[in-house]
N, C-alpha and C positions, 0 to 999 in steps of 0.2 A: 483818573486812571483806574481801570478795573484790574484787580489782582486776585488770583486764586492759586491754590496749590498745584493745580494741573499746569498752569503757566510756568510756575517756578520749576517744576520737574522738567519741562521742556527746555527751559533756559539753561539747566545744568548739563544737558546733552549726555545724560547717563545712558549707556547702551542698554537697551531693553533685554537683550539676551544674557546680560551679566547678572540680572536680578534673579534670585531664587524663585522657583516655580510658584511657591505658595505666596510670596510677596506679589507676584504679577497677578495672581488669581484673586487677590483681595477685592472686596466690593469697591467700585470706583469712589474716589474721594469727592464729596460734594463741595461746591465752591465755599470758600471761607470768607464770609462777608461780615460787616459790622452787625447786621441783624442776627447772623448765625452765632457770632461771638456772644452777644447779649443774651440770646436764647439759651445757649449752653451754660453760661454763667448762672443764669436764673435757675435752670434745671439742676445745677450742681449745688444749689443752696448758697450761692455767692452773688446775689444780684448787684449789678453795677450799671454804669452808663458810660458812653464815650462818644465823642462827636465823629462824624464821618471823616473829617479832615485829620483828626488825631489817629483814627484807625488806619487810614491810608498812609500816613507818615510811618507807622510801624511796619506796614507791609513793604514800603519802599526801601526800608533798611535790610530786609531779610536776604535779598540776593547777595549783597556784599558779605553778610555774615556767612552765608552758605559757601561763598568762594573762600573765605578765611578757613572754614572747616575743611574744605576739600584740600586746600594747600597744606594745612597743618598735618592732616593725615598722610598726605603724599610724601611729606618730608620724614615721617616717622615710621612708615611701613613701606613695603614694596609698592603699594598703591592704596588709594582710599577705597574702602569696600563700598561698592555701589549700593548695597542694601542698607548700609549705615547712612549714606548720603540721602537715600530715598526716605528713610525714616525721619531724618531731620527736616527734610523738605515738607513732609506730610504733617508732622506734629506742630501745631501752632504754639510756639513757646510763650507767647504773650498770655495765653490762657493759664499758664502755670506761674506767672509772676503775680503772686498774691501773698499779702501779709495776713496770716491767720490770727495773729495776736493783735487785735485791733477792732475789727478786721478792715482791710483796705485792699482794693485791686490796684495793681501797679503795672498794667499792660504796657504803658509808655516806656518802661525801662528795658523792654526786650530788644535784642539784636544790637546791643551796644558795640561801638567800634573796638573798645578794649575789653575783651572778655573778662568777667570777674564774677564772683559769687554774690548772691543777693539774699538778704535775710527774708525768711518766711514766717518767723515768729517762734517762740518757745525754744530759742537757742539753736534752731535748725536753719539750713540755707539751701537755696537753689544753686547748685554748683555752676561754675563757669562753663559755657557751652563747648569750649575747646577741650577741656578736661573730660567732659561727658562724652564727647565724640571719641576721644582716645580710649576711655574705659570701655565704651560700647564695642569698639573694634577689637580690643584685647579679649573681650568675651568670646569672639568668633561665633556670634549667634547664627543658628541655622533654622530653617522653617519647621523642623520637627522637634525642636528643643523645648524642654520644660525648664524654666529659669526661676530662681529665687533671688530676690533682692533683700538685703538686710539694711534697713534705713530708708523708708519710703520718702521722707522729706516732702518736697514739693510734688512728687509724683511724676516728674518729667522723665527721669531715667527709666522708670517702669513703662511709661508711655512709649518711649523710643523702642525699647526691646520688644514690646507687644506688637509693634508693626512688622517685626521680623520673625518672631518665634511663635510656636503653637500655643503656649500657655505661660503666663507671667504671674508669679506670686510675689507679694511684698509685705514686709513686717515693719511696723513703726512702734517704737517703745513709748513715745511721747503721746499720751492718750488724746489730748485735745487736738493735736496735729493729725494723728491717725484718723480720728473721727471726721475731721474737716476735709481731709483729702480723699477719703473712701468714696464719696459720690461723684468725683470729678471725671471719671473715665467713661462711664456709660453715655453721658451726653455727647461725647465725641464718637460714639460707636465702638469704643474699645472694650468689647465684651469678654475678651480673653484675659483680663486683669482681675486678680482677686487679692484683696488686702485684708490685713487684720492688725489689731493692736496687740503687741506682745513683746517679749524679750527675744531678740534675734539670736542670742547666744545659743538658744535651744533649737533654732531652725524651725522647720514646719514638718514634723515627723509624720503627720497624718497623710501627707501626699504619697500615695503608693508608688513605689519604684524610684523615688528620689529625683534628683535634679541633674540635668546635663551641665548646667552652669549655676554657680552661686556667686553673686556679686555683692560685695560688702561696701557700703558707701559711708562708712565711719571708721575711724582708726581703732583697730584692736591691738591689744598688747601681745596677743598670741592667737593662734588659730583655734577657735572653739571646736572641741572634739565632735560635737553633734553635727556640725557642718561637714566635717570630713566623712562621718558615717552616712550622711544623706546625699553625698556626691556619688553619682553613678560611676562605675568603671569607665574610664575614658573621659570622665568629666573634668571640668575646669573650675577652680575656685580663684576668684580675683579679689584680693583683700589688701587694704592698707594696714601696715603694722608699724607701730611706734608708740611713744609715750604721749599721754593726753596733753593737748594744748602746747606742744613743743615741736620745734623743727626736728629733722632727722627721721621723719616717717618715710617709708618706702612702700611702693606698690609691689606686692608679691603675686606671682601667678603659680598656682599649684595644679598639677595634673595627677589624676589617679590611674594607675596601671590596672590591667585586668585582674591582677592578684591583690589589688587593694593598696599597693604601696604608693606613697606620695612622692612626687618629684617637684622641686621648687625652682623658680627663677626669680631673682631679684630684678625688678624693673625700675621705673623712674621714681625720683623723689616726689612726694606729695605732701599735702597738709590738710587733714580732715578733722572735723570735730570728733570727739571720742565716742567709742561704743560704750554706752552706760549700762546700768543694770548689773547682772551677774558678773560680767567681765570686770567691772570695777571693784567687785567684792571678793573675787576669787583669784588667788595667785596662780601663776602658770604651773600646771601639774607637770611632774617629771615625765619626759618622753613626748610631750606635746609640741607640735610644730610651732616655730617662731623664734626669731633672734633674741638674744639676751638683751635686757635693758642697757642703754648706753648713755653716757653724758651728752647733753645737747645744749644748744644756746638758750637764752632766755625766751619766755613765751612771746608770741606775737598774735595778731588778730587771726582767728580761724578762717580758713578759705576752703570749705568743703566743696 
């Protein structure tokens, strides 16, 4: 059976007119084959091999995973955003299933029937695909947006957003993971992604004009002031807030008024690995956005 991303897009029957103009104008996606996967892995500095049969088995699972994503989003929003679905259809998730602490490719784990997080090494994880679909749609990405992600991890979330927005930035605090993930975007043609190793608590102040959206993919104990400062008027900050390695975390959506005032909305319960670095060493300053610490149940396995 021959499988490529064009065929998957056709099978989803996503109305073309519903896709933002920039997304429709992107360079056509080349067929995703075993040879293309192996070449991209080699170019990204992660050489591996896989049989044709194993590669095709992965591709055969993707349409069912796409239907789960579409159904999941349709239950939680008025409708599933076609641009988000198209990004998921285009980005080959198996390329991001990789254990950097080892190292070892794990493409065969992609598109599991029961969505769950997967370890990528150094205490980080590739989040489950339903949760990533939800957070991507909560970001409300648009073709002209400039987006900052705090916590690059596997790189999959940045890759998704890069298929929708104009420019995607991402910061990873874990140095060996950040260095390992940095080269993986260009082999796929994702040239609008820029990453660096650093403490996401301070954001990326060198980006002129700030960000339309900031998405944090680790649990903060409060909203870092620098992220608020770097959010454009009318911008959106999507951030999990709660205590490290404990239940009781919630996703918060902050929007910034034209006068700089923040408005917040408490969203769904989540469970992310913690934001480390300065966040762990600095108590919440007076007047900084974020709920007060609350008693929570005993720790469980992280599921970022």
